[in-house]
Biopython code that builds the backbone (N, CA, C, O; Angstrom):
import numpy as np
from Bio.PDB.StructureBuilder import StructureBuilder

atoms = [
    (1, "MET", "N", (0.876, -1.054, 0.088)),
    (1, "MET", "CA", (-0.172, -0.107, 0.105)),
    (1, "MET", "C", (1.043, 1.190, 0.002)),
    (1, "MET", "O", (2.216, 1.045, 0.348)),
    (2, "SER", "N", (0.534, 2.275, -0.475)),
    (2, "SER", "CA", (1.292, 3.643, -0.890)),
    (2, "SER", "C", (1.288, 4.273, 0.537)),
    (2, "SER", "O", (0.530, 3.869, 1.418)),
    (3, "ASP", "N", (2.115, 5.212, 0.697)),
    (3, "ASP", "CA", (2.294, 5.914, 1.850)),
    (3, "ASP", "C", (1.186, 7.216, 1.650)),
    (3, "ASP", "O", (1.525, 8.058, 0.818)),
    (4, "PRO", "N", (-0.005, 7.409, 2.305)),
    (4, "PRO", "CA", (-0.668, 8.608, 2.214)),
    (4, "PRO", "C", (-0.061, 9.948, 2.255)),
    (4, "PRO", "O", (-0.436, 10.921, 1.601)),
    (5, "SER", "N", (1.079, 9.891, 3.230)),
    (5, "SER", "CA", (1.885, 11.056, 3.336)),
    (5, "SER", "C", (2.478, 11.735, 2.289)),
    (5, "SER", "O", (2.883, 12.897, 2.319)),
    (6, "ALA", "N", (2.522, 10.764, 1.124)),
    (6, "ALA", "CA", (3.289, 11.011, -0.027)),
    (6, "ALA", "C", (2.444, 11.791, -0.852)),
    (6, "ALA", "O", (2.930, 12.337, -1.843)),
    (7, "LYS", "N", (1.228, 11.920, -0.573)),
    (7, "LYS", "CA", (0.301, 12.715, -1.498)),
    (7, "LYS", "C", (-0.384, 13.793, -0.817)),
    (7, "LYS", "O", (-0.537, 13.799, 0.404)),
    (8, "ILE", "N", (-0.793, 14.697, -1.582)),
    (8, "ILE", "CA", (-1.375, 16.012, -0.981)),
    (8, "ILE", "C", (-2.546, 16.269, -1.767)),
    (8, "ILE", "O", (-2.413, 16.147, -2.984)),
    (9, "GLU", "N", (-3.830, 16.649, -1.247)),
    (9, "GLU", "CA", (-4.855, 17.157, -1.801)),
    (9, "GLU", "C", (-4.949, 18.569, -2.649)),
    (9, "GLU", "O", (-4.587, 19.584, -2.054)),
    (10, "VAL", "N", (-5.338, 18.668, -3.780)),
    (10, "VAL", "CA", (-5.356, 19.748, -4.695)),
    (10, "VAL", "C", (-6.844, 20.030, -5.104)),
    (10, "VAL", "O", (-7.551, 19.050, -5.339)),
    (11, "ARG", "N", (-7.353, 21.229, -5.203)),
    (11, "ARG", "CA", (-8.679, 21.580, -5.507)),
    (11, "ARG", "C", (-8.221, 22.414, -6.935)),
    (11, "ARG", "O", (-7.069, 22.475, -7.363)),
    (12, "ASN", "N", (-9.547, 23.096, -7.613)),
    (12, "ASN", "CA", (-9.430, 23.521, -8.812)),
    (12, "ASN", "C", (-10.382, 24.538, -8.732)),
    (12, "ASN", "O", (-11.509, 24.276, -8.310)),
    (13, "ILE", "N", (-10.027, 25.843, -9.137)),
    (13, "ILE", "CA", (-10.741, 27.003, -9.088)),
    (13, "ILE", "C", (-11.903, 26.892, -10.109)),
    (13, "ILE", "O", (-12.959, 27.477, -9.869)),
    (14, "THR", "N", (-11.757, 26.218, -11.152)),
    (14, "THR", "CA", (-12.853, 25.886, -12.208)),
    (14, "THR", "C", (-13.900, 24.642, -11.699)),
    (14, "THR", "O", (-15.070, 24.566, -12.075)),
    (15, "SER", "N", (-13.423, 23.941, -11.019)),
    (15, "SER", "CA", (-14.205, 22.796, -10.370)),
    (15, "SER", "C", (-13.879, 22.574, -9.119)),
    (15, "SER", "O", (-13.105, 21.696, -8.740)),
    (16, "PRO", "N", (-14.686, 23.670, -8.166)),
    (16, "PRO", "CA", (-14.308, 23.631, -6.700)),
    (16, "PRO", "C", (-14.540, 22.462, -5.840)),
    (16, "PRO", "O", (-14.003, 22.290, -4.746)),
    (17, "HIS", "N", (-15.410, 21.637, -6.431)),
    (17, "HIS", "CA", (-15.691, 20.337, -5.603)),
    (17, "HIS", "C", (-15.021, 19.045, -5.999)),
    (17, "HIS", "O", (-15.337, 17.958, -5.513)),
    (18, "HIS", "N", (-14.087, 19.217, -6.899)),
    (18, "HIS", "CA", (-13.269, 18.186, -7.445)),
    (18, "HIS", "C", (-12.156, 18.240, -6.779)),
    (18, "HIS", "O", (-11.507, 19.282, -6.682)),
    (19, "ILE", "N", (-11.764, 16.974, -6.174)),
    (19, "ILE", "CA", (-10.320, 16.913, -5.174)),
    (19, "ILE", "C", (-9.730, 15.855, -5.628)),
    (19, "ILE", "O", (-10.207, 14.721, -5.665)),
    (20, "THR", "N", (-8.451, 16.272, -6.061)),
    (20, "THR", "CA", (-7.310, 15.099, -6.549)),
    (20, "THR", "C", (-6.145, 14.962, -5.406)),
    (20, "THR", "O", (-5.939, 15.786, -4.514)),
    (21, "HIS", "N", (-5.682, 14.177, -5.547)),
    (21, "HIS", "CA", (-4.442, 13.940, -4.616)),
    (21, "HIS", "C", (-3.189, 13.520, -5.571)),
    (21, "HIS", "O", (-3.205, 12.582, -6.368)),
    (22, "VAL", "N", (-2.153, 14.363, -5.338)),
    (22, "VAL", "CA", (-0.983, 14.371, -6.345)),
    (22, "VAL", "C", (0.290, 14.213, -5.467)),
    (22, "VAL", "O", (0.228, 14.465, -4.263)),
    (23, "ASP", "N", (1.431, 13.805, -6.048)),
    (23, "ASP", "CA", (2.731, 13.620, -5.331)),
    (23, "ASP", "C", (3.180, 14.935, -4.519)),
    (23, "ASP", "O", (3.370, 16.017, -5.074)),
    (24, "ARG", "N", (3.325, 14.716, -3.166)),
    (24, "ARG", "CA", (3.831, 15.708, -2.115)),
    (24, "ARG", "C", (4.774, 16.390, -2.627)),
    (24, "ARG", "O", (4.614, 17.596, -2.818)),
    (25, "ALA", "N", (5.981, 15.735, -2.959)),
    (25, "ALA", "CA", (7.350, 16.304, -3.226)),
    (25, "ALA", "C", (7.364, 17.204, -4.537)),
    (25, "ALA", "O", (8.032, 18.236, -4.604)),
    (26, "LYS", "N", (6.584, 16.736, -5.551)),
    (26, "LYS", "CA", (6.425, 17.516, -6.571)),
    (26, "LYS", "C", (5.679, 18.738, -6.550)),
    (26, "LYS", "O", (5.910, 19.723, -7.251)),
    (27, "TYR", "N", (4.636, 18.591, -5.574)),
    (27, "TYR", "CA", (3.820, 19.706, -5.563)),
    (27, "TYR", "C", (4.455, 20.845, -4.698)),
    (27, "TYR", "O", (4.321, 22.013, -5.061)),
    (28, "LEU", "N", (5.182, 20.508, -3.498)),
    (28, "LEU", "CA", (5.847, 21.409, -2.684)),
    (28, "LEU", "C", (7.211, 22.193, -3.562)),
    (28, "LEU", "O", (7.617, 23.333, -3.337)),
    (29, "ALA", "N", (7.712, 21.313, -4.510)),
    (29, "ALA", "CA", (8.726, 21.902, -5.156)),
    (29, "ALA", "C", (8.205, 22.710, -6.254)),
    (29, "ALA", "O", (8.864, 23.685, -6.616)),
    (30, "MET", "N", (7.110, 22.425, -6.824)),
    (30, "MET", "CA", (6.441, 23.502, -7.880)),
    (30, "MET", "C", (5.882, 24.790, -7.279)),
    (30, "MET", "O", (5.944, 25.906, -7.795)),
    (31, "ARG", "N", (5.316, 24.458, -6.087)),
    (31, "ARG", "CA", (4.807, 25.590, -5.359)),
    (31, "ARG", "C", (5.931, 26.803, -5.068)),
    (31, "ARG", "O", (5.895, 27.994, -5.376)),
    (32, "SER", "N", (6.929, 26.032, -4.361)),
    (32, "SER", "CA", (8.137, 26.937, -4.113)),
    (32, "SER", "C", (8.529, 27.637, -5.160)),
    (32, "SER", "O", (8.780, 28.831, -4.992)),
    (33, "ALA", "N", (8.651, 27.098, -6.335)),
    (33, "ALA", "CA", (9.345, 27.695, -7.698)),
    (33, "ALA", "C", (8.297, 28.896, -8.204)),
    (33, "ALA", "O", (8.616, 30.011, -8.616)),
    (34, "LEU", "N", (7.034, 28.377, -8.061)),
    (34, "LEU", "CA", (6.121, 29.194, -8.902)),
    (34, "LEU", "C", (6.084, 30.605, -7.857)),
    (34, "LEU", "O", (6.313, 31.748, -8.253)),
    (35, "LEU", "N", (5.798, 30.286, -6.683)),
    (35, "LEU", "CA", (5.784, 31.688, -5.717)),
    (35, "LEU", "C", (6.881, 32.224, -5.773)),
    (35, "LEU", "O", (6.801, 33.445, -5.646)),
    (36, "ALA", "N", (8.057, 31.774, -5.934)),
    (36, "ALA", "CA", (9.315, 32.388, -6.211)),
    (36, "ALA", "C", (9.474, 33.354, -7.406)),
    (36, "ALA", "O", (10.369, 34.200, -7.422)),
    (37, "VAL", "N", (8.686, 33.221, -8.287)),
    (37, "VAL", "CA", (8.656, 33.800, -9.555)),
    (37, "VAL", "C", (7.635, 34.977, -9.735)),
    (37, "VAL", "O", (7.902, 36.044, -10.287)),
    (38, "LEU", "N", (6.483, 34.645, -9.214)),
    (38, "LEU", "CA", (5.308, 35.398, -9.433)),
    (38, "LEU", "C", (5.491, 36.685, -8.650)),
    (38, "LEU", "O", (5.936, 36.658, -7.502)),
    (39, "PRO", "N", (5.129, 37.881, -9.296)),
    (39, "PRO", "CA", (5.176, 39.248, -8.476)),
    (39, "PRO", "C", (4.126, 39.421, -7.508)),
    (39, "PRO", "O", (3.091, 38.754, -7.500)),
    (40, "ASP", "N", (4.393, 40.261, -6.758)),
    (40, "ASP", "CA", (3.391, 40.449, -5.546)),
    (40, "ASP", "C", (2.131, 41.321, -6.169)),
    (40, "ASP", "O", (1.060, 41.247, -5.565)),
    (41, "THR", "N", (2.215, 42.122, -7.323)),
    (41, "THR", "CA", (1.287, 43.098, -7.768)),
    (41, "THR", "C", (0.819, 42.714, -9.123)),
    (41, "THR", "O", (1.538, 42.013, -9.835)),
    (42, "PRO", "N", (-0.440, 43.166, -9.556)),
    (42, "PRO", "CA", (-0.910, 42.821, -10.908)),
    (42, "PRO", "C", (-0.185, 43.783, -11.819)),
    (42, "PRO", "O", (0.251, 44.841, -11.364)),
    (43, "PRO", "N", (-0.028, 43.424, -13.207)),
    (43, "PRO", "CA", (-0.876, 42.541, -13.586)),
    (43, "PRO", "C", (0.075, 41.207, -13.719)),
    (43, "PRO", "O", (-0.559, 40.342, -14.324)),
    (44, "GLY", "N", (1.126, 40.847, -13.424)),
    (44, "GLY", "CA", (1.691, 39.683, -13.055)),
    (44, "GLY", "C", (2.417, 39.124, -14.473)),
    (44, "GLY", "O", (2.744, 39.811, -15.441)),
    (45, "LEU", "N", (2.547, 37.877, -14.325)),
    (45, "LEU", "CA", (3.308, 37.051, -15.571)),
    (45, "LEU", "C", (2.183, 36.320, -16.151)),
    (45, "LEU", "O", (1.197, 35.962, -15.506)),
    (46, "THR", "N", (2.399, 36.086, -17.561)),
    (46, "THR", "CA", (1.520, 34.865, -18.057)),
    (46, "THR", "C", (1.730, 33.477, -17.794)),
    (46, "THR", "O", (2.903, 33.165, -17.587)),
    (47, "PRO", "N", (0.965, 32.669, -17.758)),
    (47, "PRO", "CA", (1.471, 31.382, -17.624)),
    (47, "PRO", "C", (2.541, 30.858, -18.313)),
    (47, "PRO", "O", (3.287, 30.110, -17.681)),
    (48, "ALA", "N", (2.802, 31.106, -19.570)),
    (48, "ALA", "CA", (4.042, 30.698, -20.352)),
    (48, "ALA", "C", (5.419, 31.492, -19.657)),
    (48, "ALA", "O", (6.474, 30.889, -19.459)),
    (49, "GLN", "N", (5.204, 33.026, -19.308)),
    (49, "GLN", "CA", (6.377, 33.644, -18.810)),
    (49, "GLN", "C", (6.861, 32.885, -17.354)),
    (49, "GLN", "O", (8.028, 32.789, -16.976)),
    (50, "ALA", "N", (5.775, 32.423, -16.711)),
    (50, "ALA", "CA", (5.946, 32.108, -15.456)),
    (50, "ALA", "C", (6.538, 30.598, -15.593)),
    (50, "ALA", "O", (7.367, 30.229, -14.761)),
    (51, "GLN", "N", (6.164, 29.808, -16.530)),
    (51, "GLN", "CA", (6.712, 28.585, -16.690)),
    (51, "GLN", "C", (8.326, 28.526, -16.900)),
    (51, "GLN", "O", (9.154, 27.814, -16.332)),
    (52, "THR", "N", (8.513, 29.625, -18.020)),
    (52, "THR", "CA", (9.933, 29.673, -18.254)),
    (52, "THR", "C", (10.848, 30.368, -17.051)),
    (52, "THR", "O", (12.061, 30.206, -16.925)),
    (53, "ALA", "N", (10.121, 31.060, -16.320)),
    (53, "ALA", "CA", (10.974, 31.732, -15.125)),
    (53, "ALA", "C", (11.149, 30.770, -13.894)),
    (53, "ALA", "O", (12.070, 30.844, -13.081)),
    (54, "LEU", "N", (10.061, 29.800, -13.880)),
    (54, "LEU", "CA", (10.317, 28.798, -12.794)),
    (54, "LEU", "C", (11.382, 27.552, -13.078)),
    (54, "LEU", "O", (11.878, 26.910, -12.153)),
    (55, "LEU", "N", (11.631, 27.327, -14.309)),
    (55, "LEU", "CA", (12.272, 26.124, -14.550)),
    (55, "LEU", "C", (13.501, 26.244, -13.736)),
    (55, "LEU", "O", (13.677, 25.290, -12.978)),
    (56, "PRO", "N", (14.475, 27.263, -13.700)),
    (56, "PRO", "CA", (15.839, 27.201, -12.997)),
    (56, "PRO", "C", (15.554, 26.842, -11.361)),
    (56, "PRO", "O", (16.451, 26.544, -10.574)),
    (57, "HIS", "N", (14.274, 26.925, -11.058)),
    (57, "HIS", "CA", (14.041, 26.883, -9.597)),
    (57, "HIS", "C", (13.686, 25.454, -9.260)),
    (57, "HIS", "O", (13.674, 25.096, -8.082)),
    (58, "LEU", "N", (13.369, 24.542, -10.340)),
    (58, "LEU", "CA", (12.971, 23.303, -9.961)),
    (58, "LEU", "C", (14.085, 22.183, -9.601)),
    (58, "LEU", "O", (15.115, 22.164, -10.274)),
    (59, "ASP", "N", (13.939, 21.438, -8.765)),
    (59, "ASP", "CA", (14.742, 20.271, -8.504)),
    (59, "ASP", "C", (14.736, 19.431, -9.484)),
    (59, "ASP", "O", (13.700, 18.837, -9.783)),
    (60, "PRO", "N", (15.995, 19.228, -10.202)),
    (60, "PRO", "CA", (16.203, 18.365, -11.557)),
    (60, "PRO", "C", (16.095, 16.929, -10.942)),
    (60, "PRO", "O", (16.177, 16.077, -11.826)),
    (61, "SER", "N", (15.963, 16.500, -9.899)),
    (61, "SER", "CA", (15.472, 15.010, -9.547)),
    (61, "SER", "C", (14.274, 14.806, -9.583)),
    (61, "SER", "O", (13.838, 13.662, -9.703)),
    (62, "LEU", "N", (13.494, 15.862, -9.490)),
    (62, "LEU", "CA", (11.926, 15.848, -9.620)),
    (62, "LEU", "C", (11.405, 15.997, -10.730)),
    (62, "LEU", "O", (10.531, 15.233, -11.138)),
    (63, "PHE", "N", (11.938, 17.201, -11.536)),
    (63, "PHE", "CA", (11.662, 17.566, -13.040)),
    (63, "PHE", "C", (12.907, 17.339, -13.920)),
    (63, "PHE", "O", (13.436, 18.400, -14.254)),
    (64, "PRO", "N", (13.489, 16.260, -14.366)),
    (64, "PRO", "CA", (14.663, 16.324, -15.008)),
    (64, "PRO", "C", (14.421, 17.004, -16.453)),
    (64, "PRO", "O", (13.422, 16.722, -17.115)),
    (65, "GLY", "N", (15.211, 17.740, -16.814)),
    (65, "GLY", "CA", (14.928, 18.636, -17.902)),
    (65, "GLY", "C", (13.586, 19.554, -18.004)),
    (65, "GLY", "O", (13.002, 19.940, -19.016)),
    (66, "GLY", "N", (13.332, 19.745, -16.845)),
    (66, "GLY", "CA", (11.782, 20.290, -16.990)),
    (66, "GLY", "C", (10.728, 19.504, -17.413)),
    (66, "GLY", "O", (9.765, 20.102, -17.893)),
    (67, "ALA", "N", (10.686, 18.142, -17.333)),
    (67, "ALA", "CA", (9.810, 17.288, -17.574)),
    (67, "ALA", "C", (8.520, 17.530, -16.915)),
    (67, "ALA", "O", (8.571, 17.788, -15.713)),
    (68, "LYS", "N", (7.382, 17.494, -17.485)),
    (68, "LYS", "CA", (6.053, 17.704, -16.782)),
    (68, "LYS", "C", (5.864, 19.020, -16.038)),
    (68, "LYS", "O", (4.936, 19.084, -15.232)),
    (69, "ALA", "N", (6.642, 20.063, -16.226)),
    (69, "ALA", "CA", (6.565, 21.288, -15.465)),
    (69, "ALA", "C", (5.499, 21.929, -16.042)),
    (69, "ALA", "O", (4.909, 22.642, -15.230)),
    (70, "GLY", "N", (4.999, 21.938, -17.234)),
    (70, "GLY", "CA", (3.655, 22.645, -17.706)),
    (70, "GLY", "C", (2.514, 22.124, -16.998)),
    (70, "GLY", "O", (1.650, 22.896, -16.581)),
    (71, "TRP", "N", (2.416, 20.524, -16.779)),
    (71, "TRP", "CA", (1.180, 20.085, -16.201)),
    (71, "TRP", "C", (1.152, 20.632, -14.571)),
    (71, "TRP", "O", (0.202, 21.188, -14.020)),
    (72, "TRP", "N", (2.442, 20.311, -13.993)),
    (72, "TRP", "CA", (2.288, 20.411, -12.646)),
    (72, "TRP", "C", (2.198, 22.102, -12.255)),
    (72, "TRP", "O", (1.827, 22.483, -11.145)),
    (73, "MET", "N", (2.605, 23.040, -13.367)),
    (73, "MET", "CA", (2.407, 24.373, -13.033)),
    (73, "MET", "C", (0.964, 24.826, -12.937)),
    (73, "MET", "O", (0.496, 25.497, -12.017)),
    (74, "LYS", "N", (0.287, 24.357, -14.051)),
    (74, "LYS", "CA", (-1.236, 24.475, -14.187)),
    (74, "LYS", "C", (-2.023, 23.807, -13.054)),
    (74, "LYS", "O", (-3.129, 24.253, -12.748)),
    (75, "CYS", "N", (-1.488, 22.747, -12.417)),
    (75, "CYS", "CA", (-2.208, 22.070, -11.466)),
    (75, "CYS", "C", (-2.139, 22.987, -10.218)),
    (75, "CYS", "O", (-3.122, 23.087, -9.484)),
    (76, "LEU", "N", (-0.862, 23.731, -9.943)),
    (76, "LEU", "CA", (-0.490, 24.368, -9.048)),
    (76, "LEU", "C", (-1.259, 25.914, -9.140)),
    (76, "LEU", "O", (-1.642, 26.567, -8.170)),
    (77, "GLN", "N", (-1.343, 26.212, -10.250)),
    (77, "GLN", "CA", (-2.155, 27.608, -10.525)),
    (77, "GLN", "C", (-3.412, 27.506, -10.127)),
    (77, "GLN", "O", (-3.883, 28.390, -9.410)),
    (78, "LEU", "N", (-4.071, 26.560, -10.469)),
    (78, "LEU", "CA", (-5.556, 26.239, -10.316)),
    (78, "LEU", "C", (-5.732, 25.834, -8.651)),
    (78, "LEU", "O", (-6.742, 26.185, -8.041)),
    (79, "ASP", "N", (-4.725, 25.122, -8.048)),
    (79, "ASP", "CA", (-4.951, 24.873, -6.620)),
    (79, "ASP", "C", (-4.925, 26.248, -5.856)),
    (79, "ASP", "O", (-5.907, 26.644, -5.228)),
    (80, "LEU", "N", (-3.583, 27.052, -5.956)),
    (80, "LEU", "CA", (-3.432, 28.145, -5.407)),
    (80, "LEU", "C", (-4.436, 29.276, -5.900)),
    (80, "LEU", "O", (-4.726, 30.200, -5.141)),
    (81, "GLU", "N", (-4.865, 29.205, -6.945)),
    (81, "GLU", "CA", (-6.027, 30.185, -7.152)),
    (81, "GLU", "C", (-7.207, 29.768, -6.173)),
    (81, "GLU", "O", (-7.695, 30.648, -5.464)),
    (82, "PHE", "N", (-7.642, 28.596, -6.109)),
    (82, "PHE", "CA", (-8.656, 28.206, -5.368)),
    (82, "PHE", "C", (-8.503, 28.612, -3.702)),
    (82, "PHE", "O", (-9.433, 28.946, -2.968)),
    (83, "LYS", "N", (-7.174, 28.494, -3.355)),
    (83, "LYS", "CA", (-6.883, 28.751, -1.992)),
    (83, "LYS", "C", (-6.792, 30.266, -1.814)),
    (83, "LYS", "O", (-6.815, 30.667, -0.650)),
    (84, "GLY", "N", (-6.691, 31.171, -2.799)),
    (84, "GLY", "CA", (-6.379, 32.593, -2.672)),
    (84, "GLY", "C", (-5.130, 33.012, -2.384)),
    (84, "GLY", "O", (-4.912, 34.097, -1.845)),
    (85, "ILE", "N", (-4.059, 32.031, -2.783)),
    (85, "ILE", "CA", (-2.832, 32.469, -2.526)),
    (85, "ILE", "C", (-2.224, 33.355, -3.903)),
    (85, "ILE", "O", (-1.450, 34.311, -3.865)),
    (86, "ILE", "N", (-2.674, 32.882, -4.793)),
    (86, "ILE", "CA", (-2.464, 33.532, -6.166)),
    (86, "ILE", "C", (-3.763, 34.239, -6.928)),
    (86, "ILE", "O", (-4.896, 33.832, -6.670)),
    (87, "ALA", "N", (-3.609, 35.000, -7.599)),
    (87, "ALA", "CA", (-4.636, 35.633, -8.374)),
    (87, "ALA", "C", (-4.441, 35.965, -9.770)),
    (87, "ALA", "O", (-3.289, 36.124, -10.173)),
    (88, "ARG", "N", (-5.496, 36.098, -10.614)),
    (88, "ARG", "CA", (-5.284, 36.438, -11.904)),
    (88, "ARG", "C", (-5.653, 37.869, -11.965)),
    (88, "ARG", "O", (-6.460, 38.376, -11.185)),
    (89, "ALA", "N", (-4.984, 38.573, -13.002)),
    (89, "ALA", "CA", (-5.070, 39.796, -13.247)),
    (89, "ALA", "C", (-6.629, 40.030, -13.791)),
    (89, "ALA", "O", (-7.220, 39.085, -14.314)),
    (90, "ALA", "N", (-7.209, 41.209, -13.658)),
    (90, "ALA", "CA", (-8.747, 41.484, -13.977)),
    (90, "ALA", "C", (-9.113, 41.267, -15.252)),
    (90, "ALA", "O", (-10.212, 40.793, -15.537)),
    (91, "LYS", "N", (-7.882, 41.720, -16.460)),
    (91, "LYS", "CA", (-8.398, 41.699, -17.898)),
    (91, "LYS", "C", (-7.553, 40.868, -18.497)),
    (91, "LYS", "O", (-6.452, 40.637, -17.998)),
    (92, "PRO", "N", (-7.997, 40.256, -19.755)),
    (92, "PRO", "CA", (-7.291, 39.178, -20.423)),
    (92, "PRO", "C", (-5.915, 39.883, -20.879)),
    (92, "PRO", "O", (-5.916, 41.112, -20.807)),
    (93, "PRO", "N", (-4.750, 39.260, -21.335)),
    (93, "PRO", "CA", (-4.855, 37.820, -21.135)),
    (93, "PRO", "C", (-4.531, 37.248, -19.721)),
    (93, "PRO", "O", (-4.363, 38.066, -18.817)),
    (94, "VAL", "N", (-4.427, 35.897, -19.446)),
    (94, "VAL", "CA", (-4.218, 35.743, -18.162)),
    (94, "VAL", "C", (-2.909, 36.052, -17.629)),
    (94, "VAL", "O", (-1.905, 35.819, -18.303)),
    (95, "ARG", "N", (-2.846, 36.519, -16.566)),
    (95, "ARG", "CA", (-1.583, 36.915, -15.971)),
    (95, "ARG", "C", (-1.770, 36.755, -14.379)),
    (95, "ARG", "O", (-2.798, 37.095, -13.794)),
    (96, "LEU", "N", (-0.631, 36.188, -13.751)),
    (96, "LEU", "CA", (-0.655, 35.479, -12.519)),
    (96, "LEU", "C", (0.080, 36.403, -11.404)),
    (96, "LEU", "O", (1.166, 36.894, -11.714)),
    (97, "HIS", "N", (-0.418, 36.637, -10.233)),
    (97, "HIS", "CA", (0.508, 37.273, -9.408)),
    (97, "HIS", "C", (0.040, 36.746, -7.876)),
    (97, "HIS", "O", (-1.085, 36.308, -7.637)),
    (98, "ARG", "N", (1.099, 36.872, -6.907)),
    (98, "ARG", "CA", (0.750, 36.671, -5.645)),
    (98, "ARG", "C", (-0.513, 37.227, -4.904)),
    (98, "ARG", "O", (-0.470, 38.457, -4.911)),
    (99, "ALA", "N", (-1.473, 36.805, -4.354)),
    (99, "ALA", "CA", (-2.484, 37.743, -3.728)),
    (99, "ALA", "C", (-2.015, 37.947, -2.443)),
    (99, "ALA", "O", (-2.241, 39.010, -1.865)),
    (100, "ILE", "N", (-1.344, 36.990, -1.896)),
    (100, "ILE", "CA", (-0.865, 37.392, -0.291)),
    (100, "ILE", "C", (0.901, 37.235, -0.287)),
    (100, "ILE", "O", (1.483, 36.277, -0.795)),
    (101, "ALA", "N", (1.421, 38.115, 0.236)),
    (101, "ALA", "CA", (2.867, 38.310, 0.269)),
    (101, "ALA", "C", (3.434, 37.239, 1.200)),
    (101, "ALA", "O", (4.646, 37.179, 1.407)),
]
sb = StructureBuilder()
sb.init_structure("model")
sb.init_model(0)
sb.init_chain("A")
sb.init_seg("    ")
for serial, (resi, resn, name, xyz) in enumerate(atoms, 1):
    if name == "N":
        sb.init_residue(resn, " ", resi, " ")
    sb.init_atom(name, np.array(xyz, "f"), 0.0, 1.0, " ", f" {name:<3s}", serial, name[0])
structure = sb.get_structure()
């Protein structure tokens, strides 16, 4: 049986009642990297800009060559938006910034 502490619960701002469990180590690494690159104020970075900026902050043993970084960043984006930790700029295109410092 797998270790339940190796997983973490994530939510989705677009489907707030849907709960998923993902790898805790990758979640925490991506969270740290994403929050390190997002600015404190709007308008923020586009998801593509954020992904490019966070790649050097990722642990290569968890994300070799940036593998799956796009999926993980989107997972974290939606979860952290749900939790109110990051926010989108008021007008398109989608740009992300920290909601709380």
